[in-house]
C-alpha positions as CSV (number, residue, x, y, z in Angstrom):
1,M,114.1,97.5,186.7
2,K,117.4,98.8,187.5
3,R,119.0,96.0,185.1
4,V,117.1,97.2,182.6
5,L,117.6,100.8,183.1
6,I,121.4,99.9,182.9
7,I,121.5,98.2,179.8
8,I,119.5,101.2,178.3
9,L,122.1,103.5,179.1
10,V,124.7,101.1,178.2
11,L,123.3,101.3,174.7
12,I,122.2,104.9,174.2
13,A,126.0,105.5,175.3
14,L,126.8,102.9,172.7
15,Y,124.9,104.5,169.9
16,F,126.5,108.0,170.9
17,V,129.9,106.3,170.3
18,V,129.2,104.3,167.0
19,Q,127.7,107.4,165.6
20,G,130.4,109.4,166.5
21,V,133.0,107.4,164.9
22,R,130.8,107.5,161.5
23,C,130.7,111.1,161.3
24,T,134.2,111.2,162.1
25,N,134.5,108.5,159.2
26,G,131.8,110.4,157.2
27,V,133.6,114.3,157.4
28,N,136.6,112.7,156.7
29,N,135.5,110.6,153.3
30,A,133.5,113.8,152.7
31,R,136.2,116.5,153.0
32,E,138.2,113.6,150.5
33,K,135.5,113.6,147.4
34,L,135.5,117.5,147.7
35,K,139.4,117.5,146.3
36,T,137.9,115.6,143.6
37,Y,135.7,118.5,142.1
38,D,136.7,121.4,139.3
39,V,135.9,124.7,141.4
40,N,135.8,128.2,139.5
41,T,136.2,131.0,141.6
42,A,134.6,134.7,140.0
43,N,134.8,137.8,141.6
44,L,132.1,139.4,141.6
45,S,130.9,143.1,142.7
46,Y,129.9,141.7,146.3
47,G,132.5,139.0,146.9
48,E,133.2,135.6,145.5
49,I,131.2,132.6,144.5
50,H,132.2,129.5,143.9
51,Y,130.9,127.1,140.6
52,I,131.4,124.1,138.8
53,D,131.2,124.9,135.0
54,E,131.6,121.7,132.3
55,G,129.7,120.0,129.5
56,E,128.1,121.9,126.2
57,G,125.3,122.5,124.8
58,E,121.7,124.7,125.9
59,T,122.9,125.6,129.3
60,I,121.6,125.0,132.3
61,L,122.1,127.0,136.1
62,A,121.4,124.2,138.6
63,V,120.3,126.1,141.6
64,H,121.1,124.1,145.3
65,G,118.7,123.3,147.8
66,I,119.3,123.7,151.8
67,F,122.2,122.2,152.7
68,G,124.0,122.0,149.3
69,G,126.5,123.9,147.7
70,Y,128.3,122.9,144.2
71,D,128.4,119.6,144.8
72,Q,124.9,119.0,145.3
73,A,124.0,121.2,142.2
74,Y,126.5,119.5,140.4
75,D,125.9,115.7,141.6
76,G,122.4,116.3,140.7
77,F,122.5,116.7,137.1
78,K,126.0,115.6,136.2
79,N,124.6,113.1,133.6
80,R,123.5,116.1,131.8
81,V,126.9,117.2,131.0
82,S,127.2,115.0,127.8
83,K,124.8,117.0,126.1
84,N,123.9,120.4,128.4
85,R,126.4,123.0,129.8
86,L,126.2,122.8,133.4
87,I,126.5,125.9,136.2
88,A,126.2,124.8,139.4
89,P,127.3,127.7,141.8
90,S,127.4,127.6,145.6
91,R,124.1,130.2,146.8
92,F,125.3,132.7,149.5
93,G,126.7,130.9,152.5
94,Y,128.0,127.6,150.9
95,F,131.5,126.8,150.6
96,G,132.3,130.8,151.2
97,S,129.9,132.0,148.2
98,S,129.9,135.4,150.2
99,V,126.6,136.7,150.9
100,K,124.9,139.7,148.9
101,G,123.5,142.1,152.0
102,E,120.7,140.0,153.7
103,G,121.2,137.0,151.7
104,T,117.5,137.5,150.1
105,P,116.2,135.7,147.2
106,K,116.1,139.1,145.1
107,A,119.7,139.5,146.0
108,Q,120.8,135.8,145.1
109,A,119.0,136.4,142.0
110,E,121.0,139.8,141.7
111,A,124.1,137.1,142.0
112,F,123.3,134.8,139.1
113,K,122.5,137.8,136.9
114,E,126.3,139.1,137.6
115,L,127.4,135.3,137.3
116,L,125.9,134.6,134.0
117,D,127.5,138.1,132.7
118,Y,130.7,137.4,134.0
119,L,130.6,133.7,131.7
120,N,129.3,135.7,129.0
121,I,126.0,133.8,129.0
122,D,123.3,135.2,127.5
123,K,120.6,132.8,128.5
124,V,119.7,129.9,129.9
125,F,117.4,127.1,131.9
126,I,117.3,128.1,135.3
127,L,116.5,124.2,137.8
128,G,115.4,125.3,141.2
129,T,116.0,122.0,143.3
130,S,114.4,122.1,147.0
131,A,114.9,125.2,148.8
132,G,116.7,126.5,145.3
133,G,113.4,126.8,143.8
134,T,112.2,130.1,145.6
135,P,115.5,131.7,144.3
136,A,115.3,130.0,140.8
137,I,111.3,131.8,140.8
138,R,112.8,135.1,141.8
139,F,115.5,135.0,139.0
140,A,112.5,133.9,136.2
141,L,110.8,136.8,137.3
142,D,113.4,139.3,137.7
143,Y,115.6,138.5,134.6
144,P,112.5,136.9,132.1
145,E,115.2,138.1,129.5
146,K,117.9,135.5,130.8
147,V,115.5,132.4,130.8
148,K,114.6,130.2,128.4
149,G,112.7,127.4,130.6
150,L,112.1,127.5,134.3
151,I,112.7,123.9,135.9
152,L,111.9,123.5,139.4
153,F,112.5,119.9,140.7
154,C,111.0,118.2,143.9
155,S,111.0,122.5,144.8
156,A,109.3,125.2,146.8
157,M,106.4,126.2,145.8
158,P,104.4,129.7,145.6
159,V,101.2,129.7,148.0
160,S,97.8,130.5,146.3
161,E,97.0,133.9,148.7
162,K,98.7,135.2,151.0
163,P,99.0,133.5,154.0
164,E,97.6,135.6,157.4
165,S,100.9,133.4,159.1
166,F,103.8,131.9,158.3
167,I,107.3,130.3,160.1
168,E,109.5,132.7,159.8
169,Y,112.7,130.6,160.5
170,Q,112.1,127.4,158.0
171,A,115.3,125.2,158.5
172,P,116.3,122.9,161.3
173,P,117.6,124.9,164.9
174,E,121.1,125.9,164.8
175,L,121.8,123.3,167.8
176,L,121.5,120.7,165.6
177,L,124.1,122.2,162.5
178,S,126.6,119.9,163.1
179,D,128.0,117.4,161.5
180,Y,127.7,114.6,164.7
181,A,124.0,116.1,165.1
182,M,122.9,115.1,161.9
183,Y,124.4,111.6,162.7
184,L,122.7,111.4,166.0
185,I,119.1,112.4,164.5
186,S,120.0,110.6,160.9
187,P,117.5,107.4,161.4
188,L,114.9,109.6,161.8
189,M,115.3,111.3,157.9
190,P,113.5,108.1,156.6
191,A,109.7,109.0,158.7
192,V,110.9,112.4,158.6
193,M,111.8,113.5,155.1
194,G,110.9,110.3,153.3
195,M,115.0,110.0,152.4
196,P,117.4,107.3,153.5
197,A,119.1,107.7,156.3
198,S,122.4,107.5,154.7
199,T,121.5,111.2,153.1
200,V,123.1,112.7,155.7
201,E,126.7,111.4,154.1
202,T,125.3,113.9,151.5
203,I,125.3,117.1,153.5
204,L,128.8,116.8,155.1
205,P,130.8,118.9,156.0
206,V,128.1,121.1,158.0
207,S,130.1,123.0,159.1
208,D,130.7,124.4,155.3
209,R,127.0,124.8,154.6
210,K,125.9,126.4,158.0
211,E,125.7,130.1,157.0
212,G,123.7,128.9,154.1
213,V,121.5,126.9,155.8
214,I,120.8,129.8,158.5
215,L,119.9,132.2,155.5
216,D,117.6,129.6,153.9
217,G,115.6,129.6,157.2
218,K,115.6,133.2,158.0
219,F,115.2,134.8,154.4
220,I,115.0,131.9,151.4
221,N,112.2,129.6,152.4
222,P,109.9,131.8,154.1
223,D,110.0,134.4,151.8
224,M,107.1,133.3,149.3
225,E,105.1,133.8,152.2
226,R,106.5,136.6,153.4
227,N,106.5,138.8,150.4
228,F,103.2,137.3,148.4
229,E,102.8,140.4,146.5
230,D,106.3,140.3,145.1
231,Y,105.4,136.9,143.4
232,S,103.4,137.8,140.7
233,I,103.6,134.1,139.3
234,E,100.8,134.8,136.5
235,S,103.1,137.4,134.7
236,L,106.2,134.7,133.8
237,E,106.7,134.8,130.6
238,M,108.4,131.4,130.1
239,P,107.8,127.2,130.3
240,V,107.7,125.8,133.3
241,L,108.6,122.2,134.0
242,I,107.3,121.1,137.7
243,L,109.3,117.8,138.5
244,H,107.6,116.6,141.6
245,S,106.8,113.4,143.7
246,E,103.3,112.5,145.3
247,N,104.8,111.1,148.3
248,D,107.2,114.0,149.0
249,S,107.4,114.4,152.7
250,V,109.4,117.8,152.7
251,A,108.5,119.5,149.5
252,S,104.2,118.6,150.2
253,Y,102.9,117.8,146.4
254,D,99.6,119.4,147.9
255,K,101.6,122.9,147.4
256,V,101.8,121.9,143.9
257,E,98.1,121.1,143.0
258,K,97.7,124.4,144.6
259,A,100.1,126.7,143.0
260,K,100.5,125.0,139.5
261,H,97.4,127.2,138.4
262,R,99.2,130.2,139.2
263,F,101.7,129.1,136.1
264,P,100.8,130.5,132.6
265,E,102.7,127.8,130.3
266,L,103.1,124.9,132.8
267,T,104.2,121.3,132.0
268,L,103.9,119.0,135.0
269,V,105.0,115.8,135.1
270,T,104.8,113.5,138.7
271,F,105.1,110.1,139.8
272,P,103.2,108.2,142.5
273,D,106.6,107.7,144.5
274,G,109.8,108.3,145.1
275,G,110.1,110.7,147.9
276,H,111.4,113.9,148.2
277,M,114.1,113.6,145.6
278,M,112.0,111.7,143.4
279,L,114.6,108.5,143.9
280,G,114.0,105.7,141.4
281,H,112.7,107.9,138.5
282,G,116.0,109.0,137.0
283,K,115.3,107.9,133.2
284,E,111.8,109.4,133.4
285,I,113.3,112.6,134.8
286,D,116.6,112.9,132.1
287,T,113.5,112.5,129.2
288,A,111.4,115.2,130.4
289,L,114.6,117.3,130.9
290,D,115.2,116.6,126.9
291,D,111.5,117.0,125.8
292,F,111.4,120.6,127.7
293,I,114.6,121.9,126.7
294,H,114.3,120.7,123.2
295,A,111.1,122.2,122.7
296,H,111.9,125.4,124.5
297,R,116.1,125.9,123.3
């Protein structure tokens, strides 16, 4: 038994060392990659917002999810820059983007409006990914005159009725919000999130995203439950496209089924597999976006 215990302890120690080396290399690679982006900074009334602005054509305002930033918002849809203008900002607390007030979805929508005014952009297709769906929906509700269409991409969904209770903080605990901790738990990502363990490489460096993750957990993710009455989805004045995988283990497809009746003008495109980011369905997604934007431009 002692020998078995020693072997187990050695394997655990080896795992920690190997993940530490992988983490160091991963962070270095991530920081080198960040240098390749053409990032702009807008000085708005409340502070700075960092964003990428590329392409021409109908404008898409891409709103990233948790552990994101301008890089995630851009990388997810950079294939669109051959036919669309893509605005990919970092939300509050991500990569140095300032926080307005408490960092609520309503404040984030106000910041998006100010950014579009700063760029002299009249109307956009706003695309919310995962946790970014909440501020995208908030923007569509508060500034319908600025929105040609709302696109929800493996997005958070409004609830169908006010819940009696909800989780007040909806994000990983702060103890796990480090590069090393994320590498340690990365083997669990396929089972917990339905995403490959290599996903950890796309969220580095966590230190530059930590403030945004905490704001998402406190204010963004719980908002449609906490302030149910403020999300009058039935009043949306623009067409809506929902793209979602039926086996999404992060943003449950069951919530799409329960909420879809609330959207007045909805196009729903689903896939039986692909997980949270609908992996393997790039061509179908691109076609759906083409059709939706062409129909409502």
